[in-house]
C-alpha positions as CSV (number, residue, x, y, z in Angstrom):
1,M,0.1,-0.1,0.0
2,A,1.4,3.6,-1.1
3,E,2.2,5.6,2.0
4,N,0.7,8.9,2.4
5,A,2.9,11.9,3.1
6,T,1.2,12.3,6.4
7,T,1.0,9.6,9.2
8,L,-2.2,9.9,11.2
9,R,-1.4,9.6,15.0
10,G,-3.8,8.0,17.2
11,I,-7.7,8.0,17.3
12,S,-8.6,11.6,16.9
13,E,-6.6,12.0,13.6
14,L,-8.2,8.9,12.3
15,R,-11.6,10.3,13.3
16,G,-10.9,13.6,11.3
17,F,-9.7,11.5,8.4
18,F,-13.1,9.7,8.1
19,R,-14.9,13.0,8.7
20,T,-13.2,14.3,5.5
21,N,-13.0,11.0,3.6
22,Q,-12.9,11.3,-0.2
23,T,-13.3,7.7,-1.2
24,P,-16.8,6.6,-1.7
25,V,-17.5,3.4,0.3
26,Y,-20.7,1.3,-0.6
27,F,-22.2,-1.2,1.9
28,I,-24.1,-3.6,-0.6
29,S,-26.4,-6.0,1.1
30,P,-30.2,-7.0,1.3
31,I,-30.6,-4.4,4.0
32,A,-28.6,-1.7,5.7
33,F,-28.9,-3.2,9.3
34,N,-25.2,-4.3,9.8
35,L,-23.5,-0.9,9.3
36,L,-26.6,1.4,9.8
37,G,-25.2,4.7,11.4
38,I,-21.6,4.4,9.9
39,D,-22.5,7.1,7.6
40,R,-22.7,9.6,10.8
41,W,-18.9,8.8,11.2
42,V,-17.6,8.5,7.7
43,R,-18.2,11.0,4.8
44,R,-19.1,9.4,1.3
45,F,-20.6,6.2,2.8
46,Y,-23.5,4.8,0.9
47,F,-25.9,1.7,1.3
48,V,-27.0,-0.2,-1.7
49,N,-30.0,-2.3,-0.7
50,Y,-32.7,-4.8,-2.1
51,F,-35.3,-4.0,0.5
52,D,-36.5,-0.5,0.8
53,S,-36.8,-0.4,4.6
54,F,-37.0,3.5,4.7
55,D,-39.5,4.0,2.0
56,G,-36.9,6.3,0.2
57,G,-36.4,8.5,3.5
58,H,-32.6,7.7,4.2
59,P,-30.4,10.0,2.2
60,C,-27.6,7.5,1.9
61,V,-29.8,4.5,1.0
62,F,-30.0,3.6,-2.6
63,V,-32.4,0.9,-3.7
64,P,-32.3,0.1,-7.3
65,P,-35.5,-0.4,-9.4
66,K,-36.4,-3.9,-9.3
67,T,-35.7,-5.9,-12.5
68,P,-36.5,-9.5,-13.3
69,H,-34.4,-12.2,-11.7
70,A,-34.0,-15.8,-10.8
71,Q,-35.1,-16.7,-7.3
72,F,-32.5,-16.0,-4.9
73,G,-30.9,-18.7,-2.9
74,S,-28.3,-16.7,-0.8
75,I,-27.2,-13.2,0.1
76,E,-24.4,-13.5,-2.4
77,D,-27.1,-14.0,-4.9
78,V,-28.7,-10.6,-3.9
79,C,-25.3,-8.9,-3.9
80,N,-24.6,-9.9,-7.4
81,Y,-28.0,-9.0,-8.6
82,L,-27.3,-5.4,-7.0
83,L,-24.2,-5.1,-8.8
84,A,-25.6,-5.9,-12.0
85,N,-28.4,-3.8,-11.8
86,E,-28.3,-1.2,-14.6
87,A,-29.2,1.7,-12.4
88,L,-26.1,1.3,-10.2
89,P,-23.4,3.1,-12.3
90,G,-25.7,6.1,-12.5
91,Y,-26.0,6.3,-8.7
92,M,-22.3,6.0,-8.3
93,R,-21.2,8.3,-11.1
94,P,-21.8,11.6,-9.1
95,H,-19.7,10.3,-6.1
96,G,-16.5,10.6,-8.1
97,A,-13.4,8.7,-7.3
98,R,-13.2,5.0,-7.6
99,G,-14.8,3.6,-4.7
100,K,-14.8,0.6,-2.3
101,A,-17.3,-2.1,-1.8
102,V,-18.1,-3.9,1.5
103,F,-20.4,-6.9,1.9
104,V,-21.4,-9.1,4.7
105,F,-21.4,-12.1,2.2
106,F,-19.9,-12.3,-1.2
107,D,-18.3,-14.9,-3.5
108,A,-15.8,-15.0,-6.5
109,E,-18.6,-13.8,-8.7
110,T,-19.4,-10.8,-6.6
111,E,-15.6,-9.7,-6.8
112,R,-15.8,-9.9,-10.5
113,R,-18.9,-7.9,-10.7
114,A,-17.5,-5.2,-8.3
115,A,-14.5,-5.1,-10.4
116,D,-16.8,-4.5,-13.6
117,V,-18.6,-1.4,-12.2
118,G,-15.3,0.1,-10.8
119,L,-15.2,-0.9,-7.2
120,D,-12.5,-2.5,-5.2
121,V,-13.6,-4.9,-2.5
122,A,-12.5,-3.7,0.9
123,L,-12.4,-7.2,2.5
124,P,-10.2,-10.2,2.5
125,S,-10.7,-12.5,-0.4
126,A,-13.8,-14.7,-0.8
127,E,-11.4,-17.7,-1.2
128,L,-9.8,-17.0,2.1
129,R,-13.1,-16.2,4.0
130,H,-14.8,-19.3,2.8
131,R,-11.9,-21.4,4.1
132,L,-11.9,-19.6,7.3
133,D,-15.5,-20.1,7.6
134,S,-15.4,-23.8,8.1
135,K,-16.0,-25.0,11.6
136,I,-13.5,-27.6,11.1
137,I,-10.8,-25.2,10.0
138,T,-11.7,-22.8,12.8
139,T,-11.5,-25.7,15.3
140,Q,-8.0,-26.5,14.1
141,L,-6.7,-23.1,13.9
142,G,-8.0,-22.4,17.5
143,E,-6.3,-25.4,18.8
144,E,-3.1,-24.2,17.1
145,A,-3.4,-20.9,18.9
146,G,-4.3,-22.2,22.4
147,V,-8.2,-21.4,21.9
148,P,-10.0,-24.5,22.9
149,S,-13.2,-25.8,21.6
150,V,-15.8,-27.9,23.6
151,P,-14.3,-31.3,23.9
152,N,-14.8,-32.8,20.3
153,V,-13.6,-35.0,17.7
154,L,-13.4,-34.3,13.8
155,G,-14.3,-37.2,11.2
156,R,-17.2,-38.7,9.3
157,A,-20.0,-40.9,10.1
158,T,-22.5,-42.5,7.6
159,S,-24.7,-44.3,10.3
160,Y,-25.5,-43.9,14.0
161,P,-23.1,-46.7,15.1
162,E,-20.5,-45.0,13.2
163,L,-21.2,-41.6,15.0
164,L,-21.1,-43.4,18.3
165,E,-17.8,-45.2,17.4
166,L,-16.3,-41.6,16.6
167,A,-17.5,-40.1,19.8
168,A,-16.1,-43.1,21.9
169,S,-12.7,-42.3,20.3
170,A,-12.6,-39.0,22.1
171,G,-14.7,-40.0,25.2
172,L,-17.5,-37.6,24.4
173,G,-20.4,-40.0,25.5
174,E,-23.7,-40.5,23.8
175,D,-25.4,-37.1,24.5
176,L,-23.8,-35.3,21.3
177,V,-23.9,-32.0,19.4
178,V,-22.9,-32.5,15.6
179,Q,-22.0,-29.6,13.3
180,T,-21.3,-29.8,9.6
181,P,-18.6,-27.4,8.3
182,Y,-20.7,-24.6,6.9
183,G,-24.2,-23.1,8.0
184,D,-26.0,-20.3,9.6
185,S,-28.2,-19.4,12.7
186,G,-28.2,-23.1,14.1
187,K,-29.7,-24.6,10.9
188,T,-26.5,-26.9,10.7
189,T,-26.2,-27.7,14.4
190,F,-27.9,-31.0,15.4
191,F,-28.7,-32.5,18.8
192,V,-28.2,-36.2,18.7
193,R,-29.1,-38.1,21.8
194,G,-30.2,-41.4,20.1
195,E,-30.9,-43.1,16.8
196,R,-34.1,-41.4,16.4
197,D,-32.5,-37.8,16.5
198,W,-29.8,-39.2,14.1
199,N,-32.4,-40.5,11.6
200,A,-34.2,-37.3,11.6
201,D,-31.3,-35.4,10.5
202,A,-29.0,-37.9,8.8
203,A,-29.5,-36.5,5.3
204,E,-27.9,-33.4,6.2
205,I,-24.9,-35.0,8.3
206,V,-23.6,-38.0,6.2
207,D,-21.1,-37.3,3.5
208,Q,-19.5,-34.3,5.3
209,E,-16.7,-33.7,7.6
210,L,-18.2,-33.4,11.0
211,K,-17.3,-31.8,14.3
212,V,-18.8,-34.0,16.8
213,M,-18.8,-32.4,20.6
214,R,-19.9,-33.2,24.0
215,R,-23.1,-31.7,24.9
216,I,-22.8,-29.0,27.5
217,E,-25.2,-26.4,29.1
218,P,-24.0,-23.6,27.1
219,R,-24.6,-20.0,27.4
220,A,-23.4,-18.2,24.1
221,V,-21.3,-15.2,24.2
222,A,-20.3,-13.0,21.1
223,V,-17.4,-10.4,20.4
224,E,-16.2,-8.8,17.3
225,A,-12.5,-7.8,16.6
226,C,-10.6,-6.1,13.8
227,I,-7.0,-7.5,12.8
228,T,-5.0,-4.4,11.9
229,R,-1.4,-4.0,10.8
230,H,-0.8,-2.8,14.6
231,G,-2.5,-5.8,16.2
232,T,-6.1,-7.0,17.0
233,V,-8.5,-4.4,18.3
234,I,-11.4,-6.3,20.3
235,G,-14.9,-4.9,20.7
236,P,-17.5,-5.4,23.6
237,L,-18.5,-8.8,24.8
238,M,-22.4,-9.4,24.5
239,T,-24.6,-12.5,25.1
240,D,-26.4,-14.2,22.4
241,L,-30.1,-14.9,22.3
242,T,-30.5,-18.3,20.5
243,G,-33.3,-20.7,19.9
244,H,-36.3,-18.8,21.4
245,P,-39.4,-20.0,19.5
246,E,-41.1,-16.6,19.4
247,L,-38.1,-15.4,17.3
248,T,-36.9,-18.2,15.3
249,P,-38.1,-21.6,14.1
250,Y,-34.5,-23.1,14.3
251,R,-33.3,-24.8,17.3
252,G,-30.4,-23.3,18.5
253,G,-30.7,-20.5,16.0
254,W,-29.3,-16.9,16.6
255,C,-32.1,-14.4,17.3
256,G,-30.5,-11.2,19.1
257,N,-28.0,-10.0,21.6
258,D,-27.7,-8.2,24.9
259,I,-24.6,-6.1,25.8
260,F,-24.4,-4.9,29.4
261,P,-21.9,-4.8,32.1
262,G,-21.2,-8.3,33.8
263,A,-22.1,-10.2,30.7
264,L,-19.1,-12.5,31.7
265,S,-17.6,-13.3,35.2
266,P,-14.3,-11.1,35.6
267,A,-12.1,-14.2,35.0
268,N,-14.0,-15.4,31.8
269,R,-14.0,-11.6,30.5
270,E,-10.2,-11.7,30.7
271,R,-10.0,-15.1,29.3
272,A,-12.4,-14.1,26.3
273,L,-10.2,-11.1,25.4
274,D,-6.9,-13.1,25.7
275,L,-8.3,-15.8,23.5
276,T,-9.7,-13.3,20.8
277,R,-6.3,-11.8,20.7
278,R,-4.6,-15.1,20.4
279,L,-7.2,-16.1,17.6
280,G,-6.7,-12.8,15.7
281,D,-2.8,-13.3,15.8
282,R,-3.3,-16.7,14.4
283,L,-5.6,-15.6,11.5
284,A,-3.1,-12.6,10.6
285,Q,-0.7,-15.3,9.8
286,E,-3.4,-16.7,7.3
287,G,-3.3,-13.3,5.7
288,Y,-6.5,-12.3,7.1
289,R,-7.2,-8.4,7.8
290,G,-10.2,-6.5,8.9
291,Q,-13.4,-7.4,11.0
292,L,-14.6,-10.6,12.2
293,E,-16.7,-12.1,14.9
294,V,-16.0,-14.8,17.4
295,D,-18.7,-16.9,19.2
296,Y,-17.7,-18.3,22.7
297,L,-19.5,-21.0,24.8
298,V,-19.7,-20.9,28.5
299,D,-20.8,-24.1,30.3
300,A,-23.2,-23.3,32.9
301,N,-22.3,-26.3,34.8
302,T,-18.5,-25.6,35.2
303,D,-18.1,-21.9,34.0
304,E,-15.6,-23.2,31.6
305,L,-15.2,-21.0,28.2
306,Y,-14.9,-22.4,25.0
307,L,-14.5,-21.2,21.3
308,G,-17.7,-21.7,19.6
309,E,-17.4,-20.7,16.1
310,L,-15.7,-17.9,13.9
311,N,-17.4,-15.6,11.3
312,P,-14.7,-14.0,9.2
313,R,-16.9,-11.1,8.1
314,L,-19.2,-8.3,9.5
315,S,-21.8,-9.9,11.5
316,G,-25.3,-9.4,13.0
317,I,-23.5,-8.0,16.2
318,S,-21.8,-5.3,14.1
319,S,-24.7,-3.2,14.9
320,M,-24.1,-3.5,18.8
321,T,-20.5,-3.0,18.5
322,N,-20.6,0.2,16.4
323,V,-23.1,1.7,18.8
324,S,-21.4,0.9,22.2
325,A,-19.9,3.4,24.6
326,S,-16.5,2.4,23.6
327,A,-17.3,3.4,19.8
328,Y,-18.3,6.8,21.1
329,A,-15.3,7.3,23.3
330,D,-13.0,6.5,20.3
331,M,-14.7,5.4,17.0
332,P,-16.6,2.2,15.8
333,L,-14.8,-0.9,15.4
334,F,-15.5,-0.9,11.5
335,L,-13.5,2.4,11.0
336,F,-10.4,0.3,12.0
337,H,-11.4,-2.0,9.2
338,L,-11.7,0.7,6.6
339,A,-8.4,2.1,7.7
340,E,-6.9,-1.2,6.6
341,Y,-8.3,-0.8,3.0
342,L,-7.9,2.9,2.4
343,D,-4.8,4.7,1.4
344,V,-3.9,5.7,4.9
345,D,-0.8,5.5,7.1
346,Y,-1.6,5.6,10.7
347,E,-0.2,4.9,14.2
348,L,-2.5,3.1,16.8
349,D,-1.7,2.0,20.4
350,V,-3.8,-1.4,20.3
351,E,-2.6,-2.3,23.8
352,D,-4.2,0.9,25.3
353,L,-7.3,0.3,23.2
354,R,-7.6,-3.2,24.6
355,R,-7.1,-2.1,28.1
356,R,-9.8,0.5,28.0
357,W,-12.3,-1.1,26.0
358,G,-12.0,-4.5,28.0
359,S,-13.1,-2.7,31.1
360,D,-16.9,-2.9,32.2
361,H,-16.5,0.8,32.7
362,L,-17.0,1.3,28.9
363,T,-20.0,-1.1,28.7
364,D,-23.6,0.3,28.4
365,V,-26.7,-1.4,27.9
366,W,-28.4,-2.3,24.5
367,G,-30.4,-5.3,23.3
368,Q,-31.6,-6.3,19.7
369,I,-33.9,-9.0,18.5
370,I,-34.1,-10.6,14.9
371,L,-37.6,-11.6,14.3
372,K,-38.1,-14.3,11.9
373,E,-41.4,-16.0,10.9
374,P,-41.7,-19.1,13.1
375,D,-44.9,-20.6,11.6
376,D,-45.7,-22.6,8.5
377,G,-47.6,-21.4,5.5
378,I,-47.0,-18.7,2.8
379,E,-48.9,-15.4,2.5
380,L,-48.7,-12.0,0.7
381,L,-48.3,-9.1,3.2
382,T,-50.8,-6.4,3.0
383,D,-49.4,-4.4,6.1
384,A,-46.2,-4.3,8.3
385,P,-45.1,-1.9,10.9
386,R,-42.9,0.8,9.4
387,T,-39.2,1.7,10.2
388,G,-38.6,4.0,12.9
389,I,-38.8,4.8,16.7
390,W,-41.7,3.1,18.5
391,R,-42.8,3.3,22.2
392,L,-43.9,0.7,24.6
393,G,-46.3,2.0,27.1
394,D,-46.6,0.7,30.7
395,D,-49.9,-1.0,29.4
396,G,-47.7,-3.1,27.1
397,Q,-49.0,-1.4,23.8
398,M,-46.8,-0.3,21.2
399,T,-47.2,3.0,19.3
400,F,-45.2,4.8,16.6
401,S,-43.1,7.7,18.0
402,R,-41.2,9.2,15.3
403,P,-39.4,8.6,11.9
404,A,-35.7,7.8,12.2
405,V,-33.1,6.3,10.2
406,D,-31.1,4.4,12.9
407,W,-31.2,3.7,16.6
408,H,-28.6,6.4,17.6
409,G,-31.3,8.9,18.8
410,L,-33.2,6.4,21.2
411,G,-34.0,7.7,24.5
412,D,-34.8,5.6,27.3
413,E,-35.9,1.9,27.6
414,S,-39.3,2.5,26.7
415,E,-38.2,3.2,23.2
416,G,-37.2,0.9,20.5
417,F,-36.0,1.4,16.9
418,Y,-37.7,-1.1,14.5
419,L,-36.0,-1.7,11.1
420,R,-38.5,-3.3,8.6
421,I,-37.3,-6.0,6.3
422,L,-40.6,-7.1,4.8
423,G,-43.2,-4.9,3.9
424,P,-46.6,-4.9,1.9
425,G,-46.2,-7.1,-1.3
426,D,-43.6,-9.1,0.1
427,Y,-44.1,-13.0,0.9
428,R,-44.2,-14.3,4.4
429,Y,-43.2,-17.7,5.1
430,R,-41.3,-19.9,7.8
431,G,-38.0,-18.8,8.4
432,A,-38.4,-15.3,6.6
433,D,-36.8,-12.4,8.3
434,L,-39.5,-10.1,9.2
435,G,-37.7,-7.0,11.0
436,I,-35.2,-6.2,13.7
437,L,-35.8,-4.3,16.9
438,V,-33.0,-2.4,18.7
439,T,-33.4,-0.9,22.2
440,R,-31.6,0.5,25.3
441,T,-32.2,-2.6,27.5
442,R,-31.7,-6.2,28.2
443,L,-34.2,-8.4,26.4
444,E,-33.2,-11.7,28.0
445,N,-33.4,-12.6,31.7
446,P,-30.3,-13.9,33.6
447,D,-32.1,-17.5,33.6
448,G,-32.2,-17.4,29.9
449,G,-35.9,-16.6,29.3
450,L,-37.1,-13.4,27.3
451,T,-38.0,-10.4,29.4
452,D,-41.8,-9.4,29.7
453,R,-40.8,-6.3,27.9
454,C,-39.1,-8.3,25.2
455,R,-42.2,-10.3,24.8
456,A,-44.5,-7.1,24.6
457,W,-42.3,-5.8,21.9
458,I,-42.8,-9.1,20.0
459,D,-46.4,-9.3,20.4
460,G,-46.9,-5.6,19.6
461,I,-44.7,-6.0,16.4
462,R,-46.5,-9.2,15.3
463,S,-49.8,-7.6,15.6
464,R,-49.0,-5.2,13.0
465,F,-48.4,-7.5,10.3
466,A,-51.5,-8.6,7.8
467,G,-51.5,-10.7,5.0
468,A,-53.6,-12.9,2.4
469,P,-52.8,-16.5,2.5
470,L,-51.9,-18.1,-0.7
471,E,-54.1,-20.7,-2.1
472,P,-53.2,-24.1,-1.4
473,D,-53.1,-24.9,-5.2
474,A,-51.4,-21.8,-6.2
475,P,-48.0,-22.0,-7.7
476,P,-45.0,-21.4,-5.6
477,P,-44.0,-17.7,-5.7
478,I,-40.6,-16.3,-6.9
479,Y,-39.9,-14.9,-3.7
480,D,-38.8,-11.2,-3.6
481,A,-38.4,-11.8,0.0
482,L,-35.4,-13.9,1.2
483,A,-35.0,-15.6,4.3
484,F,-31.3,-14.7,5.2
485,K,-28.9,-14.5,8.2
486,T,-27.8,-11.0,9.2
487,G,-24.4,-12.3,10.3
């Protein structure tokens, strides 16, 4: 990378650089969620989205006119469609200089299409990300870095007896958790206590490399980090909400987060920060630069902390990371990512950042929930709650308060920012993402159940959807909506 004449020294000068940034940066994704609000920090930051969550009301969001397309099967398909949309070059042209593109998910085709429209991908290569995304590779690299997983064994099994034989070789017992290399939101994590469980999921398991684990009573914790030329910067720790049937149809599926002081015991907090640093150093040896997310599992019976999985990308917790107290004390974690991909030379005291950000004193309280459709059936939506700030009254009733383009302006815990994903004219079906709520309070109790306030928010949001069921003999629709993971 060419070195500028001026070296930026410290956070203050980096913040000033981004406030006067001249390189257009485009976040291309189905929705703006993951990086919503970054435009407050980075000049010339734009969103290119498929879903119009703001009804044209966000000045930095561009939703190209819909053109005919094949049914989407992944977020990569959506990004490739957006890059090929004939309206995109016209939107980009007034922004001037050659820009950078950022994605949550992308593939080699995305890289080619980005280059075709004059964009450089400001992320590690799709090839490297795909390799590191494997739960098998993550486990192996973690072990090399001294970051242990739940007791496990790697191998293959084509029958239940073979699975038991594999588990017995590592002394794991017969109450097992089985994961395949790739998957999201709990869809490829299987709980096997007997042959009936195996038979129910065997089609998804056989003929793949497997990670077979001893079953524990886990509490999931997540953290984002950014691997820079100066070391690994680590964001705030937060708990995961997983498997709540009111929010997701997927057992063990991620459906939200809470960030609050004391999310981990002091000992496990220090351990999680140390393990994340170790993992970041090991991934740097693989050539990885930029933001990533790490999941940890705390065994409720032993308080032992284990590596869960690695997501080598922006993630569904970027929203919380970039609005935390540490972000406002210095700058959002994503800006460290951008600094690695823009033509800028800078100095950074990573050890000082880790010391300050690792303290509970820079931890405030936020919560978010991702609402998926849990029920079967398909219907065409005729009404849906609008994007903006809503208020939950003492009587549990939810009312619209005011328009907003992100959650940075939330007041107290009675308010929540709702980001609409599906709206009138979209199809609602099992697993489809309906919308996202962000609020300034915890949404899960210490015992793992949802809070009364969280349940009231869920009921209030769901009550505002209306739709017309498809006739049983109607042909399957080519969904404009797409069930997808936000990270």
